[in-house]
N, C-alpha and C positions, 0 to 999 in steps of 0.2 A: 504494500500500500504506500504509494508515494504522494498521496494527497496531502495538502497543507492542513495542519491542525487549525481548528477554529476554537479558540479558548472562549468559554462562556463568560462574557462580561457580566459582572455583578454577582457572580456565584463563587462561593468558596467552600471547599470541603476539607474538614480537619478530623483526623483520627483522635480519639480520646483514649490515651494509653491507660489511664487509671479507671476507666469506666467498666461496668460489668460486661461479661462476654456477649450479652445480647445487644449491646450498643455498638454499632458500627462506627459512627462518627457524627459530626455535626455539619449541617449545611447552613451557611450564612448567606443572606441575600441583601445586596445593596439595591434597594428598590428602583431608583431612577435608572441605573445602568442595566439592571436585569429586565425591566419593562421594555427599554429600547432594544435590547438584544432579542428578547422574545418576539417582539413585533417584527423585527427584521427577518427572523429565521423561521417563523411559524409556517406550517403546512397543514392545511385542513384543521386548524385550531390546535395543533400540537407542536411541541418542540421536545426532542429527545436529547438527553445529555448523558454522557458517560463519566463516571468518576474513575480516574486513572492515577497511577503513580508515575511521576517524572523520573528522569535519570538521576536526579538528586535524591530521590526517595520520598519527596513531598507529594501529597495528593493534589490533583487539580481537576477541574470540570471542563469537559470538552463537548462541543456539539457533535452529535451522532449524525453523520451525513449519509449513512447507508441507505440505499434505495434498491429494492429488488428489481432485477431486470425482467421485463416482460418479454415473452416469446413473441415473435412476429406473427400477426394474424390471430392471436389468441387473446381473449378478454381475460383480465385477472380473475382468479377464482374467488368466489365469495367466501368470506370467513364464516365458519360454522357458528351458530348461536345455540349451542346445546347439542344433545345427542341426536344423531341422524335417526329418522324414523325407519323402522324395519318395514319391509313391504308386507301388506296384509295377505296372509296365506292361511288356508285352512289347516288346522292341526290334525294329524292323522289319528288322534285318539279322542 
């Protein structure tokens, strides 16, 4: 992946070393910067961010730019909203 990283302006993730095991860390949001960043990068009302570790070992927030590739001539498959219904068949008993 040679794409340029887009750091999430206004977002900060920090590990809490002395926190209980179930606490991963803390996200701090600088409202003005975060709102501008979110408005700039939103797609269909969403912005996805990844929490990563830098080479320095410090965590940071990065814009997730992944987009699945659609096959030519095919419409994207709808996402399932629950269990698929089994075809109605007569039971043999």
